[in-house]
N, CA, C and O atoms as a MOPAC input file, in Angstrom:
PM7 MOZYME 1SCF
protein

 N     -2.51700 1   -38.08200 1  -142.26100 1
 C     -2.07800 1   -36.70900 1  -142.28300 1
 C     -3.17400 1   -35.89300 1  -142.95900 1
 O     -3.56900 1   -36.17300 1  -144.09100 1
 N     -3.64600 1   -34.90400 1  -142.26100 1
 C     -4.72200 1   -34.06400 1  -142.79500 1
 C     -4.15000 1   -32.71700 1  -143.23200 1
 O     -3.77800 1   -31.88200 1  -142.40700 1
 N     -4.09100 1   -32.53100 1  -144.53300 1
 C     -3.59000 1   -31.26300 1  -145.06800 1
 C     -4.71500 1   -30.42500 1  -145.67300 1
 O     -4.46200 1   -29.50100 1  -146.44600 1
 N     -5.95200 1   -30.75500 1  -145.31900 1
 C     -7.10300 1   -30.08700 1  -145.92700 1
 C     -7.25200 1   -28.62800 1  -145.49100 1
 O     -7.98900 1   -27.87100 1  -146.12400 1
 N     -6.56400 1   -28.22400 1  -144.42100 1
 C     -6.65800 1   -26.83100 1  -143.96400 1
 C     -5.30800 1   -26.11600 1  -144.04600 1
 O     -5.14100 1   -25.01900 1  -143.51500 1
 N     -4.35100 1   -26.75500 1  -144.72100 1
 C     -3.03800 1   -26.15000 1  -144.90700 1
 C     -2.98500 1   -25.58500 1  -146.32200 1
 O     -3.25300 1   -26.28700 1  -147.29800 1
 N     -2.63500 1   -24.30300 1  -146.41600 1
 C     -2.72300 1   -23.58500 1  -147.68400 1
 C     -1.38300 1   -23.02800 1  -148.12800 1
 O     -0.51600 1   -22.70600 1  -147.31600 1
 N     -1.24300 1   -22.92500 1  -149.42800 1
 C     -0.14400 1   -22.18800 1  -150.05600 1
 C     -0.79700 1   -21.03100 1  -150.79800 1
 O     -1.75000 1   -21.22600 1  -151.55300 1
 N     -0.28200 1   -19.82800 1  -150.58000 1
 C     -0.82200 1   -18.64500 1  -151.23600 1
 C      0.24700 1   -18.09500 1  -152.16400 1
 O      1.33100 1   -17.71000 1  -151.72400 1
 N     -0.07100 1   -18.06300 1  -153.45800 1
 C      0.88500 1   -17.57800 1  -154.44500 1
 C      1.29700 1   -16.14300 1  -154.09600 1
 O      0.46000 1   -15.29200 1  -153.79500 1
 N      2.60600 1   -15.90500 1  -154.14600 1
 C      3.13000 1   -14.58100 1  -153.84700 1
 C      3.54000 1   -14.39600 1  -152.39600 1
 O      4.11400 1   -13.36700 1  -152.04100 1
 N      3.25500 1   -15.37000 1  -151.56300 1
 C      3.64400 1   -15.31100 1  -150.15200 1
 C      4.46900 1   -16.55000 1  -149.84300 1
 O      4.11700 1   -17.65000 1  -150.27000 1
 N      5.53300 1   -16.39300 1  -149.12700 1
 C      6.35600 1   -17.53000 1  -148.75300 1
 C      5.74200 1   -18.30400 1  -147.60600 1
 O      4.98000 1   -17.74200 1  -146.81800 1
 N      6.05600 1   -19.56600 1  -147.49900 1
 C      5.61300 1   -20.37100 1  -146.37900 1
 C      4.25400 1   -21.00700 1  -146.56600 1
 O      3.70800 1   -21.05700 1  -147.66800 1
 N      3.72400 1   -21.49100 1  -145.45200 1
 C      2.43000 1   -22.16300 1  -145.43900 1
 C      1.50500 1   -21.46700 1  -144.45500 1
 O      1.94700 1   -20.78300 1  -143.53200 1
 N      0.21000 1   -21.65900 1  -144.67500 1
 C     -0.79700 1   -20.99900 1  -143.86600 1
 C     -1.87400 1   -21.99100 1  -143.48100 1
 O     -2.20200 1   -22.89700 1  -144.24800 1
 N     -2.41900 1   -21.81700 1  -142.30100 1
 C     -3.50600 1   -22.67600 1  -141.84500 1
 C     -4.81200 1   -21.90300 1  -141.91200 1
 O     -4.89000 1   -20.75600 1  -141.47200 1
 N     -5.82300 1   -22.53100 1  -142.46000 1
 C     -7.14400 1   -21.92300 1  -142.55300 1
 C     -7.74000 1   -21.83500 1  -141.16200 1
 O     -7.86900 1   -22.84400 1  -140.46800 1
 N     -8.10700 1   -20.61600 1  -140.75000 1
 C     -8.72000 1   -20.40300 1  -139.44100 1
 C    -10.23200 1   -20.37600 1  -139.59000 1
 O    -10.94800 1   -21.06700 1  -138.86600 1
 N    -10.71700 1   -19.56600 1  -140.54200 1
 C    -12.15600 1   -19.51200 1  -140.80600 1
 C    -12.39600 1   -18.95000 1  -142.19600 1
 O    -11.52400 1   -18.31800 1  -142.79200 1
 N    -13.58900 1   -19.19200 1  -142.69400 1
 C    -13.95900 1   -18.67300 1  -143.99700 1
 C    -14.90400 1   -17.49300 1  -143.81700 1
 O    -15.68500 1   -17.44000 1  -142.86800 1
 N    -14.81700 1   -16.55100 1  -144.74800 1
 C    -15.69800 1   -15.39300 1  -144.73900 1
 C    -16.43100 1   -15.32900 1  -146.07000 1
 O    -16.18600 1   -16.14500 1  -146.95900 1
 N    -17.32600 1   -14.36400 1  -146.20900 1
 C    -18.05000 1   -14.21600 1  -147.47700 1
 C    -17.11300 1   -13.86300 1  -148.62100 1
 O    -17.35100 1   -14.26000 1  -149.76200 1
 N    -16.05700 1   -13.12400 1  -148.33000 1
 C    -15.16800 1   -12.65000 1  -149.39100 1
 C    -13.82700 1   -13.36000 1  -149.44000 1
 O    -12.97200 1   -12.99300 1  -150.24600 1
 N    -13.61900 1   -14.36500 1  -148.60300 1
 C    -12.34400 1   -15.07200 1  -148.60100 1
 C    -12.17100 1   -15.91100 1  -147.36200 1
 O    -13.02800 1   -16.73000 1  -147.03300 1
 N    -11.06300 1   -15.71100 1  -146.67000 1
 C    -10.76000 1   -16.52000 1  -145.49000 1
 C     -9.82100 1   -15.77200 1  -144.55400 1
 O     -9.16800 1   -14.80300 1  -144.94200 1
 N     -9.77000 1   -16.24300 1  -143.32200 1
 C     -8.78200 1   -15.78500 1  -142.35000 1
 C     -7.77900 1   -16.92900 1  -142.22900 1
 O     -8.16000 1   -18.07500 1  -141.99000 1
 N     -6.50300 1   -16.61500 1  -142.39600 1
 C     -5.46100 1   -17.63000 1  -142.31900 1
 C     -4.43000 1   -17.23500 1  -141.26800 1
 O     -4.31200 1   -16.07100 1  -140.88500 1
 N     -3.69200 1   -18.23700 1  -140.81900 1
 C     -2.62500 1   -18.00900 1  -139.85000 1
 C     -1.32000 1   -18.49000 1  -140.44300 1
 O     -1.21800 1   -19.63300 1  -140.88700 1
 N     -0.31900 1   -17.62500 1  -140.45400 1
 C      1.00600 1   -17.97000 1  -140.94000 1
 C      1.59500 1   -19.02000 1  -139.99600 1
 O      1.68000 1   -18.79100 1  -138.79000 1
 N      2.00000 1   -20.16100 1  -140.53700 1
 C      2.50400 1   -21.24300 1  -139.70000 1
 C      3.85800 1   -20.91400 1  -139.07400 1
 O      4.23300 1   -21.52000 1  -138.07000 1
 N      4.58500 1   -19.98300 1  -139.64100 1
 C      5.89700 1   -19.62000 1  -139.10300 1
 C      5.77700 1   -18.56700 1  -137.99900 1
 O      6.43200 1   -18.67600 1  -136.96200 1
 N      4.94800 1   -17.55700 1  -138.21900 1
 C      4.88000 1   -16.43800 1  -137.27500 1
 C      3.67000 1   -16.47300 1  -136.36000 1
 O      3.67100 1   -15.84000 1  -135.30400 1
 N      2.63400 1   -17.20800 1  -136.75400 1
 C      1.41000 1   -17.25000 1  -135.96200 1
 C      0.49800 1   -16.05700 1  -136.19100 1
 O     -0.55600 1   -15.95000 1  -135.56400 1
 N      0.89700 1   -15.15700 1  -137.08400 1
 C      0.06700 1   -13.96900 1  -137.36000 1
 C     -1.11200 1   -14.35700 1  -138.24200 1
 O     -0.99300 1   -15.16400 1  -139.16400 1
 N     -2.24500 1   -13.75900 1  -137.92800 1
 C     -3.45800 1   -13.99900 1  -138.71000 1
 C     -3.75100 1   -12.79800 1  -139.59100 1
 O     -3.49800 1   -11.65200 1  -139.22000 1
 N     -4.29300 1   -13.09100 1  -140.77500 1
 C     -4.66900 1   -12.02100 1  -141.69800 1
 C     -5.69300 1   -12.54800 1  -142.69400 1
 O     -5.82100 1   -13.75700 1  -142.88600 1
 N     -6.42000 1   -11.63300 1  -143.32300 1
 C     -7.41600 1   -12.06700 1  -144.31100 1
 C     -6.78200 1   -12.29900 1  -145.68000 1
 O     -5.82600 1   -11.62100 1  -146.05800 1
 N     -7.32000 1   -13.25300 1  -146.40900 1
 C     -7.00800 1   -13.43000 1  -147.82700 1
 C     -8.34700 1   -13.39700 1  -148.55200 1
 O     -9.37900 1   -13.76800 1  -147.99400 1
 N     -8.31600 1   -12.95900 1  -149.77300 1
 C     -9.55600 1   -12.74400 1  -150.49000 1
 C     -9.68600 1   -13.69000 1  -151.67700 1
 O     -8.71500 1   -14.32100 1  -152.09600 1
 N    -10.87300 1   -13.77400 1  -152.20000 1
 C    -11.16200 1   -14.70600 1  -153.28400 1
 C    -10.30000 1   -14.47900 1  -154.52200 1
 O    -10.13200 1   -15.39400 1  -155.32800 1
 N     -9.75300 1   -13.27800 1  -154.68700 1
 C     -8.91300 1   -13.02000 1  -155.85500 1
 C     -7.46600 1   -13.48700 1  -155.66800 1
 O     -6.68400 1   -13.44000 1  -156.61700 1
 N     -7.09400 1   -13.93900 1  -154.45400 1
 C     -5.77800 1   -14.52800 1  -154.23100 1
 C     -5.76900 1   -15.95200 1  -154.76200 1
 O     -6.77500 1   -16.65700 1  -154.68200 1
 N     -4.63600 1   -16.37100 1  -155.30200 1
 C     -4.52300 1   -17.75300 1  -155.75600 1
 C     -4.09000 1   -18.60500 1  -154.56700 1
 O     -2.95800 1   -18.51700 1  -154.09100 1
 N     -5.02600 1   -19.43100 1  -154.10300 1
 C     -4.80900 1   -20.25400 1  -152.91900 1
 C     -4.88600 1   -21.71900 1  -153.32300 1
 O     -5.80200 1   -22.13000 1  -154.03500 1
 N     -3.91600 1   -22.50000 1  -152.86400 1
 C     -3.91200 1   -23.94300 1  -153.13400 1
 C     -3.93800 1   -24.68200 1  -151.81100 1
 O     -3.19600 1   -24.34500 1  -150.88800 1
 N     -4.78900 1   -25.68500 1  -151.71800 1
 C     -4.84300 1   -26.55800 1  -150.55000 1
 C     -3.82500 1   -27.66900 1  -150.77600 1
 O     -3.86600 1   -28.34400 1  -151.80500 1
 N     -2.92100 1   -27.86600 1  -149.83600 1
 C     -1.85000 1   -28.84700 1  -150.01800 1
 C     -2.38100 1   -30.24400 1  -150.32100 1
 O     -1.77400 1   -30.98700 1  -151.09200 1
 N     -3.49400 1   -30.59700 1  -149.72800 1
 C     -4.06900 1   -31.92400 1  -149.94400 1
 C     -4.41100 1   -32.17300 1  -151.41600 1
 O     -4.42200 1   -33.32000 1  -151.86400 1
 N     -4.68900 1   -31.09900 1  -152.17300 1
 C     -5.10900 1   -31.24000 1  -153.57000 1
 C     -3.97000 1   -31.13900 1  -154.57100 1
 O     -4.20200 1   -31.23400 1  -155.77600 1
 N     -2.75100 1   -30.94900 1  -154.10000 1
 C     -1.60700 1   -30.80700 1  -154.99500 1
 C     -1.05100 1   -32.19300 1  -155.32600 1
 O     -0.96300 1   -33.06500 1  -154.46200 1
 N     -0.68200 1   -32.37600 1  -156.58500 1
 C     -0.03300 1   -33.62600 1  -156.97100 1
 C      1.20500 1   -33.30300 1  -157.80400 1
 O      1.34400 1   -32.20800 1  -158.35000 1
 N      2.08600 1   -34.27500 1  -157.88400 1
 C      3.35500 1   -34.11100 1  -158.58300 1
 C      3.33500 1   -35.03600 1  -159.79200 1
 O      2.95500 1   -36.20300 1  -159.69800 1
 N      3.75200 1   -34.48800 1  -160.92700 1
 C      3.77400 1   -35.27000 1  -162.17000 1
 C      4.87100 1   -36.32200 1  -162.12900 1
 O      6.01100 1   -36.05800 1  -161.74700 1
 N      4.48300 1   -37.52400 1  -162.53900 1
 C      5.43600 1   -38.59800 1  -162.76900 1
 C      5.34400 1   -38.95600 1  -164.23900 1
 O      4.47400 1   -38.44400 1  -164.94400 1
 N      6.21000 1   -39.81200 1  -164.70700 1
 C      6.23300 1   -40.14700 1  -166.12600 1
 C      4.94200 1   -40.80000 1  -166.60000 1
 O      4.50200 1   -40.53900 1  -167.71900 1
 N      4.32400 1   -41.64700 1  -165.77300 1
 C      3.12200 1   -42.35700 1  -166.19900 1
 C      1.87000 1   -41.99000 1  -165.42200 1
 O      0.77000 1   -42.34700 1  -165.84300 1
 N      1.99700 1   -41.30500 1  -164.32600 1
 C      0.84800 1   -40.93700 1  -163.49800 1
 C      1.27400 1   -39.80700 1  -162.56600 1
 O      2.36100 1   -39.24900 1  -162.71200 1
 N      0.42400 1   -39.48000 1  -161.62400 1
 C      0.74100 1   -38.44900 1  -160.63400 1
 C      0.82400 1   -39.08700 1  -159.25700 1
 O      0.32400 1   -40.19000 1  -159.03500 1
 N      1.45800 1   -38.38000 1  -158.34200 1
 C      1.46400 1   -38.79300 1  -156.94300 1
 C      0.97200 1   -37.61000 1  -156.12700 1
 O      1.39900 1   -36.47700 1  -156.34900 1
 N      0.08700 1   -37.86600 1  -155.19700 1
 C     -0.45000 1   -36.82000 1  -154.33400 1
 C      0.65000 1   -36.31100 1  -153.40600 1
 O      1.48600 1   -37.08700 1  -152.94300 1
 N      0.64600 1   -35.01100 1  -153.13600 1
 C      1.65000 1   -34.41600 1  -152.26300 1
 C      1.73100 1   -35.10900 1  -150.90300 1
 O      2.84000 1   -35.36100 1  -150.43200 1
 N      0.60300 1   -35.43200 1  -150.24600 1
 C      0.72400 1   -36.12000 1  -148.95700 1
 C      1.50200 1   -37.44300 1  -149.05200 1
 O      2.24100 1   -37.79600 1  -148.13200 1
 N      1.33500 1   -38.16300 1  -150.15200 1
 C      2.06900 1   -39.41200 1  -150.33300 1
 C      3.56300 1   -39.15000 1  -150.52300 1
 O      4.39600 1   -39.89200 1  -150.00300 1
 N      3.90000 1   -38.10600 1  -151.26200 1
 C      5.30300 1   -37.74600 1  -151.45500 1
 C      5.92900 1   -37.32900 1  -150.13000 1
 O      7.07000 1   -37.69000 1  -149.84200 1
 N      5.19500 1   -36.57600 1  -149.32900 1
 C      5.70500 1   -36.16400 1  -148.01700 1
 C      5.97000 1   -37.38500 1  -147.13200 1
 O      6.93600 1   -37.39700 1  -146.36900 1
 N      5.12800 1   -38.40100 1  -147.22700 1
 C      5.34600 1   -39.63300 1  -146.46700 1
 C      6.61300 1   -40.34900 1  -146.93400 1
 O      7.35400 1   -40.90100 1  -146.12000 1
 N      6.86000 1   -40.33900 1  -148.24400 1
 C      8.08300 1   -40.95400 1  -148.76200 1
 C      9.32800 1   -40.24900 1  -148.22400 1
 O     10.31100 1   -40.89400 1  -147.85800 1
 N      9.27200 1   -38.91900 1  -148.18000 1
 C     10.39900 1   -38.14800 1  -147.63700 1
 C     10.57900 1   -38.48100 1  -146.15800 1
 O     11.69700 1   -38.69900 1  -145.69200 1
 N      9.46700 1   -38.51800 1  -145.42700 1
 C      9.49400 1   -38.82400 1  -143.99400 1
 C     10.16100 1   -40.17200 1  -143.74400 1
 O     10.99500 1   -40.30400 1  -142.84800 1
 N      9.78600 1   -41.17100 1  -144.54200 1
 C     10.38700 1   -42.50500 1  -144.38600 1
 C     11.86700 1   -42.48800 1  -144.72000 1
 O     12.66900 1   -43.10300 1  -144.01700 1
 N     12.24100 1   -41.78500 1  -145.79400 1
 C     13.65300 1   -41.71200 1  -146.18500 1
 C     14.48700 1   -41.07700 1  -145.07800 1
 O     15.60600 1   -41.51200 1  -144.80400 1
 N     13.93600 1   -40.04900 1  -144.44600 1
 C     14.67500 1   -39.29900 1  -143.42800 1
 C     14.43400 1   -39.82600 1  -142.01100 1
 O     14.90200 1   -39.22400 1  -141.04400 1
 N     13.70700 1   -40.94600 1  -141.87700 1
 C     13.38900 1   -41.50500 1  -140.56100 1
 C     12.77900 1   -40.45900 1  -139.63300 1
 O     13.07700 1   -40.41500 1  -138.43900 1
 N     11.91600 1   -39.61600 1  -140.20900 1
 C     11.21600 1   -38.61000 1  -139.41800 1
 C     11.97900 1   -37.31400 1  -139.21100 1
 O     11.49100 1   -36.40700 1  -138.53500 1
 N     13.17100 1   -37.21700 1  -139.78600 1
 C     13.98000 1   -36.01100 1  -139.60600 1
 C     13.77000 1   -35.00100 1  -140.72000 1
 O     12.91000 1   -35.16500 1  -141.58600 1
 N     14.58300 1   -33.95000 1  -140.67200 1
 C     14.52200 1   -32.91700 1  -141.70300 1
 C     15.05200 1   -33.45300 1  -143.02600 1
 O     15.87400 1   -34.36800 1  -143.06600 1
 N     14.56000 1   -32.85800 1  -144.10100 1
 C     15.08300 1   -33.21700 1  -145.42100 1
 C     16.06700 1   -32.13800 1  -145.86900 1
 O     16.41300 1   -31.23700 1  -145.10500 1
 N     16.49800 1   -32.24700 1  -147.09100 1
 C     17.45700 1   -31.30200 1  -147.66300 1
 C     16.92700 1   -29.86900 1  -147.54300 1
 O     15.72200 1   -29.63400 1  -147.62700 1
 N     17.83500 1   -28.92900 1  -147.34800 1
 C     17.46200 1   -27.51600 1  -147.28800 1
 C     16.97900 1   -27.07300 1  -148.66100 1
 O     17.61900 1   -27.35800 1  -149.67300 1
 N     15.85700 1   -26.38200 1  -148.69200 1
 C     15.27800 1   -25.94800 1  -149.96500 1
 C     16.14600 1   -24.92200 1  -150.68500 1
 O     15.90300 1   -24.62400 1  -151.85400 1
 N     17.14000 1   -24.38400 1  -150.01400 1
 C     18.04100 1   -23.41500 1  -150.65000 1
 C     19.34800 1   -24.05700 1  -151.13200 1
 O     20.27100 1   -23.35700 1  -151.54700 1
 N     19.41700 1   -25.37000 1  -151.07700 1
 C     20.61000 1   -26.08200 1  -151.55200 1
 C     20.77600 1   -25.86600 1  -153.05600 1
 O     19.88600 1   -25.32700 1  -153.71400 1
 N     21.90600 1   -26.28400 1  -153.58600 1
 C     22.18900 1   -26.09000 1  -155.01000 1
 C     21.21100 1   -26.89400 1  -155.87100 1
 O     20.60100 1   -27.86100 1  -155.41400 1
 N     21.08200 1   -26.47400 1  -157.10600 1
 C     20.17600 1   -27.13900 1  -158.04200 1
 C     20.51000 1   -28.61900 1  -158.18600 1
 O     19.60800 1   -29.45700 1  -158.19100 1
 N     21.78900 1   -28.95200 1  -158.30300 1
 C     22.18900 1   -30.35100 1  -158.46500 1
 C     21.79100 1   -31.19800 1  -157.26100 1
 O     21.32600 1   -32.32700 1  -157.41800 1
 N     21.97500 1   -30.65100 1  -156.05600 1
 C     21.60000 1   -31.38800 1  -154.85000 1
 C     20.08400 1   -31.58000 1  -154.76300 1
 O     19.60700 1   -32.65600 1  -154.40300 1
 N     19.34200 1   -30.53800 1  -155.09400 1
 C     17.87200 1   -30.61300 1  -155.04700 1
 C     17.36800 1   -31.67200 1  -156.02900 1
 O     16.55700 1   -32.52700 1  -155.67300 1
 N     17.85800 1   -31.60300 1  -157.26800 1
 C     17.41700 1   -32.57100 1  -158.28900 1
 C     17.82300 1   -33.99900 1  -157.91200 1
 O     17.03800 1   -34.93200 1  -158.08000 1
 N     19.03400 1   -34.16700 1  -157.40700 1
 C     19.49500 1   -35.49800 1  -156.98500 1
 C     18.64600 1   -36.06400 1  -155.85400 1
 O     18.32400 1   -37.25200 1  -155.84200 1
 N     18.29000 1   -35.21200 1  -154.91500 1
 C     17.45100 1   -35.63700 1  -153.78900 1
 C     16.06500 1   -36.05200 1  -154.28100 1
 O     15.51300 1   -37.05900 1  -153.83600 1
 N     15.51000 1   -35.26100 1  -155.20600 1
 C     14.18400 1   -35.59200 1  -155.74700 1
 C     14.22900 1   -36.93000 1  -156.48300 1
 O     13.29300 1   -37.72200 1  -156.38200 1
 N     15.30000 1   -37.18400 1  -157.21500 1
 C     15.43800 1   -38.45100 1  -157.93400 1
 C     15.54400 1   -39.63300 1  -156.97000 1
 O     15.07500 1   -40.72900 1  -157.27800 1
 N     16.15900 1   -39.41600 1  -155.80500 1
 C     16.23600 1   -40.48100 1  -154.80700 1
 C     14.85400 1   -40.82800 1  -154.27500 1
 O     14.53400 1   -42.00100 1  -154.08500 1
 N     14.03600 1   -39.81400 1  -154.03700 1
 C     12.71500 1   -40.02200 1  -153.45700 1
 C     11.73100 1   -40.54900 1  -154.49000 1
 O     10.98800 1   -41.49500 1  -154.23200 1
 N     11.73700 1   -39.93000 1  -155.65500 1
 C     10.75900 1   -40.24800 1  -156.69300 1
 C     11.49400 1   -40.34500 1  -158.02800 1
 O     11.49500 1   -39.38700 1  -158.80200 1
 N     12.12000 1   -41.49300 1  -158.30800 1
 C     12.95500 1   -41.62700 1  -159.50700 1
 C     12.21900 1   -41.36100 1  -160.82000 1
 O     12.83700 1   -40.96500 1  -161.80800 1
 N     10.90800 1   -41.57600 1  -160.83400 1
 C     10.17400 1   -41.40900 1  -162.08800 1
 C      9.40900 1   -40.09000 1  -162.18100 1
 O      8.44100 1   -39.98600 1  -162.93500 1
 N      9.84700 1   -39.06300 1  -161.40500 1
 C      9.17600 1   -37.77000 1  -161.53000 1
 C      9.44700 1   -37.19400 1  -162.91500 1
 O     10.50500 1   -37.42800 1  -163.49800 1
 N      8.49200 1   -36.44700 1  -163.43100 1
 C      8.60300 1   -35.87500 1  -164.77700 1
 C      9.37300 1   -34.56400 1  -164.69600 1
 O      8.81600 1   -33.52700 1  -164.33600 1
 N     10.65900 1   -34.61900 1  -165.03500 1
 C     11.49300 1   -33.42400 1  -164.89500 1
 C     11.20200 1   -32.34700 1  -165.93500 1
 O     11.77300 1   -31.25800 1  -165.86600 1
 N     10.33000 1   -32.63000 1  -166.89200 1
 C      9.92900 1   -31.57500 1  -167.83300 1
 C      8.78300 1   -30.74100 1  -167.26900 1
 O      8.56600 1   -29.60900 1  -167.69900 1
 N      8.05100 1   -31.30100 1  -166.30400 1
 C      6.91500 1   -30.57800 1  -165.72500 1
 C      7.10600 1   -30.20000 1  -164.25600 1
 O      6.43300 1   -29.30000 1  -163.75400 1
 N      8.01200 1   -30.87800 1  -163.57200 1
 C      8.30500 1   -30.54100 1  -162.18000 1
 C      9.57600 1   -29.70400 1  -162.18900 1
 O     10.67400 1   -30.21600 1  -162.41000 1
 N      9.41100 1   -28.42700 1  -161.94700 1
 C     10.52000 1   -27.47800 1  -162.03800 1
 C     11.28200 1   -27.38900 1  -160.71600 1
 O     10.80100 1   -27.83100 1  -159.67300 1
 N     12.46500 1   -26.81700 1  -160.78300 1
 C     13.30100 1   -26.63500 1  -159.59800 1
 C     12.53200 1   -25.88000 1  -158.51300 1
 O     12.60800 1   -26.23800 1  -157.33700 1
 N     11.79800 1   -24.84900 1  -158.89600 1
 C     11.03600 1   -24.06600 1  -157.90800 1
 C      9.98100 1   -24.93400 1  -157.22000 1
 O      9.71300 1   -24.75100 1  -156.03300 1
 N      9.38500 1   -25.86900 1  -157.94600 1
 C      8.40600 1   -26.78300 1  -157.35300 1
 C      9.07800 1   -27.67800 1  -156.31100 1
 O      8.54100 1   -27.88800 1  -155.22300 1
 N     10.24900 1   -28.20000 1  -156.65100 1
 C     10.97300 1   -29.07300 1  -155.73600 1
 C     11.36900 1   -28.31100 1  -154.47100 1
 O     11.25100 1   -28.82800 1  -153.36000 1
 N     11.83700 1   -27.08300 1  -154.65400 1
 C     12.21200 1   -26.26500 1  -153.50000 1
 C     11.01600 1   -26.05400 1  -152.58000 1
 O     11.14700 1   -26.14500 1  -151.35900 1
 N      9.84700 1   -25.77300 1  -153.16100 1
 C      8.63500 1   -25.58900 1  -152.35400 1
 C      8.30000 1   -26.86200 1  -151.58700 1
 O      8.00700 1   -26.80900 1  -150.39300 1
 N      8.34200 1   -27.99300 1  -152.26100 1
 C      8.00300 1   -29.26700 1  -151.61900 1
 C      8.90600 1   -29.52100 1  -150.41600 1
 O      8.42500 1   -29.88900 1  -149.34500 1
 N     10.21500 1   -29.32500 1  -150.58800 1
 C     11.14900 1   -29.60000 1  -149.49600 1
 C     10.99000 1   -28.58800 1  -148.37100 1
 O     11.12600 1   -28.94500 1  -147.20000 1
 N     10.70500 1   -27.33300 1  -148.70300 1
 C     10.43600 1   -26.32300 1  -147.68700 1
 C      9.15900 1   -26.68100 1  -146.91900 1
 O      9.12800 1   -26.62100 1  -145.69000 1
 N      8.11100 1   -27.05200 1  -147.65600 1
 C      6.84900 1   -27.42400 1  -147.01600 1
 C      7.04400 1   -28.62600 1  -146.10300 1
 O      6.53100 1   -28.65000 1  -144.98400 1
 N      7.78200 1   -29.62100 1  -146.57500 1
 C      8.03600 1   -30.80700 1  -145.74800 1
 C      8.66900 1   -30.39000 1  -144.42700 1
 O      8.21100 1   -30.80800 1  -143.36400 1
 N      9.71500 1   -29.57500 1  -144.48100 1
 C     10.41500 1   -29.18500 1  -143.25700 1
 C      9.50800 1   -28.39100 1  -142.32100 1
 O      9.57200 1   -28.57100 1  -141.10500 1
 N      8.66700 1   -27.51600 1  -142.86900 1
 C      7.72300 1   -26.75500 1  -142.03900 1
 C      6.73300 1   -27.69900 1  -141.36500 1
 O      6.53300 1   -27.63500 1  -140.15200 1
 N      6.11500 1   -28.57400 1  -142.15600 1
 C      5.11500 1   -29.49500 1  -141.61900 1
 C      5.72700 1   -30.48600 1  -140.63300 1
 O      5.11300 1   -30.81300 1  -139.61700 1
 N      6.92800 1   -30.96100 1  -140.92600 1
 C      7.59600 1   -31.90400 1  -140.03900 1
 C      7.94400 1   -31.24400 1  -138.70700 1
 O      7.80000 1   -31.85300 1  -137.64700 1
 N      8.39700 1   -30.00700 1  -138.76900 1
 C      8.72300 1   -29.27000 1  -137.54700 1
 C      7.49000 1   -29.09900 1  -136.65800 1
 O      7.59400 1   -29.10500 1  -135.43100 1
 N      6.33100 1   -28.95000 1  -137.28200 1
 C      5.06600 1   -28.78600 1  -136.54500 1
 C      4.45800 1   -30.13600 1  -136.14600 1
 O      3.40900 1   -30.17000 1  -135.50200 1
 N      5.10600 1   -31.24800 1  -136.52300 1
 C      4.60000 1   -32.57700 1  -136.17900 1
 C      3.33800 1   -32.95800 1  -136.93500 1
 O      2.51300 1   -33.72000 1  -136.43200 1
 N      3.18800 1   -32.43100 1  -138.14300 1
 C      1.96000 1   -32.65800 1  -138.90600 1
 C      2.06600 1   -33.79100 1  -139.91500 1
 O      1.08300 1   -34.10500 1  -140.58500 1
 N      3.23600 1   -34.41200 1  -140.03800 1
 C      3.38600 1   -35.52100 1  -140.98100 1
 C      3.31200 1   -36.81300 1  -140.19700 1
 O      4.13200 1   -37.06800 1  -139.31600 1
 N      2.32400 1   -37.62400 1  -140.52500 1
 C      2.25600 1   -38.93600 1  -139.90700 1
 C      2.15300 1   -39.96600 1  -141.01900 1
 O      1.54100 1   -39.72900 1  -142.06100 1
 N      2.76400 1   -41.10500 1  -140.77300 1
 C      2.77900 1   -42.13900 1  -141.81300 1
 C      2.04800 1   -43.38400 1  -141.34000 1
 O      2.38000 1   -44.49800 1  -141.74500 1
 N      1.06300 1   -43.19600 1  -140.49300 1
 C      0.30300 1   -44.34100 1  -139.98800 1
 C     -0.33100 1   -45.11800 1  -141.12300 1
 O     -0.33000 1   -46.34900 1  -141.11200 1
 N     -0.88200 1   -44.40000 1  -142.12000 1
 C     -1.41400 1   -45.07000 1  -143.29600 1
 C     -0.23800 1   -45.47600 1  -144.16400 1
 O      0.72500 1   -44.71900 1  -144.29400 1
 N     -0.30100 1   -46.64300 1  -144.75300 1
 C      0.77600 1   -47.07900 1  -145.64000 1
 C      0.87900 1   -46.15700 1  -146.83600 1
 O     -0.13200 1   -45.67100 1  -147.34200 1
 N      2.09600 1   -45.91600 1  -147.29000 1
 C      2.32300 1   -45.15900 1  -148.50900 1
 C      1.86200 1   -46.00600 1  -149.67100 1
 O      2.18300 1   -47.19200 1  -149.75100 1
 N      1.10500 1   -45.39700 1  -150.57800 1
 C      0.66000 1   -46.15800 1  -151.73700 1
 C      1.83700 1   -46.46000 1  -152.64700 1
 O      2.84900 1   -45.76000 1  -152.62500 1
 N      1.69900 1   -47.48500 1  -153.42800 1
 C      2.74200 1   -47.88800 1  -154.35700 1
 C      3.00100 1   -46.78000 1  -155.35500 1
 O      2.07700 1   -46.33900 1  -156.04000 1
 N      4.23400 1   -46.32300 1  -155.45200 1
 C      4.56500 1   -45.22000 1  -156.34200 1
 C      4.88100 1   -45.69100 1  -157.75700 1
 O      5.22500 1   -44.87100 1  -158.60900 1
 N      4.77300 1   -46.98000 1  -158.02700 1
 C      5.09000 1   -47.49100 1  -159.35100 1
 C      3.86400 1   -47.65600 1  -160.22600 1
 O      3.99400 1   -47.80700 1  -161.44100 1
 N      2.66300 1   -47.63000 1  -159.63400 1
 C      1.39700 1   -47.79200 1  -160.34200 1
 C      1.54200 1   -48.30400 1  -161.73000 1
 O      0.54400 1   -48.48200 1  -162.42900 1

């Protein structure tokens, strides 16, 4: 799964695909609407491939967590990111029992589950590579 061109932009909902880079930023495409627009170097942009989730003893890369969700759901959708706090936390504990709940906030979990559903709908999650051991 290649998430090197999939971006999260703080202050904007959803995910964006990098179309091209410019001297002052980038051109991105909203994965939900297909609309393209410029983002600039002063925007806080995160590449999904570089995001990791805190666990009690180590971190897990977001792509690996997405693979765990994919396996749990047999390739289907996961929990709705707008579900209740108890359901969201319970679901996260099922997937990653040793996540650090002092550093992984409810808003982070909601984003992860929303991102999973967006990427899964677009057929961008593949689990051909084995999931690394999450117990390290």
